N, C-alpha and C positions, 0 to 999 in steps of 0.2 A: 615568581609571584609570592608574596608573603601574606599569610592569613593569620591575623591576631585572634580570630575567634575559634581556632581549632581547639580541640579538647586539651585542657591543661595549659594551653599556651598563653592565655590572657594573663595569668599571674606571672609567668616567666617573663613575658615581654614588658610588663608594667612594673614589676618589682625587682627582677633579676636575682631573686633570693633562692633559687632552686639549684644553682650550679649549672644551669643550662639556659641558654638564650637561643636555642636552635630555631631557625626559621623566623626570627623576630626582625622587625623593620625599625632600624634606628636611623634611617637615611635623613640627612639634613637636620639632625638634632632631635628627632622624635624619641620619646621615651628616655630622655637623658638621665633621669634619676636611676632607672633600672640599669642602664648601661654602666654608670659609675659604680653602682653597688656590685654588679657582677665582677668587674675588673678589680675592684678594691678588696674582694674576698676570695680571689683565686687561690687554689691550692697549687703552689708552684712545684710541688713534687710529683703530681700525677696528671698527665694530660687527659686521661680518660674521665676525670672529674670536672674538666673545664670544657664544656660543650658549647661552641659558638658556630656550629655548622650551619651552612645555608642561611646565614643572617645577612641583612642588608645594612652595610656601613657607608654606603655611597654618599659623597658630598660632605662628609664630616671633616672639620679641621681639628684633628686631635690635639695639635700643638697649641692652638690659640683658644679654642672654644671648650676644651674639656680639661679635667684634672688627671686624665689618663696618660701617664708618661711612658708606659712600656707594655708591650705584648710579651707574655712569657708562658711557656708550657700550655698552650691553648690550641684546641682543634678548631681551625677555621675552614675546614673542608667545604668547598662550594660557595664560600661567602663572597659578597660583592663589595669591593673597595674602590670602585670606579670614581674618579674625581676626588679621592680622599687625600688629605694631608696626614700621612701616617705618623704614629709616634715611634719611639725607639723600638726595634725588634730585638727582644732578648732571645734566649736559647730555646731550642726544641719545640717550635711551633709547627703545626701542620697546615699548610696553605694549598693542599692539593685542590685543583680545579678552581682556585680563587681567581677573581677578576680584578686586576690592578690597572685597568685601562684608564689613562689620564691621571693616575695618582702620582703623588710625590712620595718617593720611597727612599728611605735613608740607609738601606742596606741591612744585612744580617751578619754581623761580624762575630757572633758568639758561637755559631755552629749548631748543627743538628736540625736546621730548618728544612722542611719538605715543600717544594714548589712544583711538583709534578703536574703537568697539564695546566699550569697557571698562565694567565695572559697579562702581559705588560705592554700592550699596544698603546702608544702615545704617552706612556708614563715617563716621568723624569727620575732617573736613578742617581742619587746623591751619596750613596755609600757602597761598601763592598759586601760581597758574599763570601763566606768562609765555611768549608765543610758542609755544604748544602747539597741537597738532591733537587736538581732543576731539570728533570727529564721531560722531554716533549713539551716544553714551555715555548711561548711565542713572544718575541720582542720585535714588533713592527712599528716603525716610526718612533722608536724609543729614543729619548734624549739622555745621553750619558754625561752628567755634569762633573767635570774634572776627570782625571784618569782613574777609573774604577777597576777593581780586581774581582775576578772569580777565582778564589784560592782553594785548591783541592776540592773542587766541586764535580759532581756527576752531571754532565750536560748532555747526556745521550739523547739524541733525537730532537734537540731544541732548534728553533729557527730564529735567526736574526736577519731582519730585512729592512732596508731603507732607514738605516740608523742615523742619528743626529748627535751633535755635541763633540766632546773631546776624545772619546775612545775608551778602551778598556783592555785588560790583560787577562788571558786564561793562564793561570799559573798552577802547574802540576794537576791539571784537571783532565777528566775523561771526556773525550770529544767524539766518540763514535756516532756516526749518522747525523752529525751536526750540519746545519745549513747556514751559510753566511752569504748574503747576496745583496747587490745594489747598495753597497755601503762604502763607497770610495772616499766619502767626506770625513770619515772618522778613522783613526789609526787603531788597528787591532793587533795586539802582540800575543804570541803564543810562547809561553816559557815552559820548557820541559824540565824533567828531573836532571840534575847535574850528572847522574850516572848514565853514561851512554848506552848501557845495557837495558835501560828502562825508557824507551822512547814513548812519546805521547801516542795514545791510541786514537787514530782518526780514520778508522775503517769506514768506508762508504761515506766519508765526509763530502759535502758539496760546497765548494768555496768559489763563488762566482761574482766577478766584478766587485771586488772588495780590496781594501788596502790592508794587507796582512804582513806582519813580520813573523817569520817562522823561527822555531828554536834551533840552536846550533847543535844540539845533541840528537837530533833525529825525530821524525814523526812517522813516516809517510806510508799510509795505506788508505788512500782515498782518491777522490777526483781532484787532481791538481789543476784547478782552473781559476784559482784566486788571482786577482789582479791581472788576469790575462786579457788585457784590453789592447787592441792593436795600435801601436804607435809607429807610424811610417810603415816599415815592412815587418816588424818583429814583435814577438811577445817576450818582453824582457824583464818584467818586474813582478815579483822579486826574484824571478828566475831568469837564467840565461842558458843557452845551449853552448857548451864548450867541449870540444873533442868528443862530440856525440853523446854528451852526458848533460842531464838537466841539473844545474847547480843552484844551490841556495846562495843568494848574494847579500845576506844580512851582514852588516858592516864589520862585526867583530868575530866572524866565524873563522877559526883557524883551519879547520878541515871541513869544507862545505859538504853537507849531506847531498847525495846525488842519486840519480835514477838507477844506478846499478847496485845500490846497497840492499841488504837483505830486508829492510823494512819498507822498501818502496813498492808501490803498486805497479811500477813499470820495470821491475827487475827483469833483466834479460832483453829489453827492447833497445834497438839501435835507433837513436833519434835522427841520425842522418837519413834513414829510410823515410822518416816523416816529412823531411824537407823535399817534397816531390819535385819542386822546380829548381833545386840546387842553388838557391841564392844565398845560402848560409843562415837564413832565418826561417822560423816556423810561423806561418801566417795563421790567422784565426781559423780559416777554413781547413788548412792542413792539420791543425791541432785537433779539430773536432772530427775529422775523418779518422785520425789515429785513435782518438778517445772512443769513438763508437766501435772501432775494431777490437778493442780490448775489454769492453764492458761485458 
């Protein structure tokens, strides 16, 4: 809730002249002059001087209804951008705890952005993220327009669920504790570092009922249940059981990562023992019996 009558806040919210619009309500075009003044006089060198925390920007079409073309070096912690058509995101903004539900978001390609605990539920993502901190964020029913990239981002603890659109790639990103589920309609690609000694960290990742292409240079320390939807008798995509080993079937893999590698959660396990009925395939039930035994 936003209170324009709080001490000292009336001037900030109606003029924008103090370097702070904390807690102000600009939703659907309110206090437009103050909004423009604040962004047009921002100190691009010091985020601590640009306070837009807990402000309400919901419903604003920045691209068509304002002269604000960029967010740059501003602290938007806790602010509401739901239903907003956002402008270009420049470098080094703080969007911790921000709400982008239903927003149109054009990415953050300059780096340094912080999106910890941010919400992108129902948003449309039309741009890439680069060198961003996106820990514990949620992307539920999010639409990825075009093949988007998360490049060198910290995604620890973030959740992707019921995704829409064209898909995206994690490239050289930190994916510990990440959850991706119920997202078979979009293609998700994980690209690791070309040095095989630096596999992607996916410790405790939960990848469930999703369409994921894994990196050819190794990841694996997590729950390998991505794309494991039973087809006839087997769980085959993007993994197959061959000679008792779980193999990565990405098309251009020269030496597929397997379940016996040092970076695998299943190091030392014989997958033939998982195939309890001996039919040469691991069923959904057999897999989960095994999974529960090693958790």
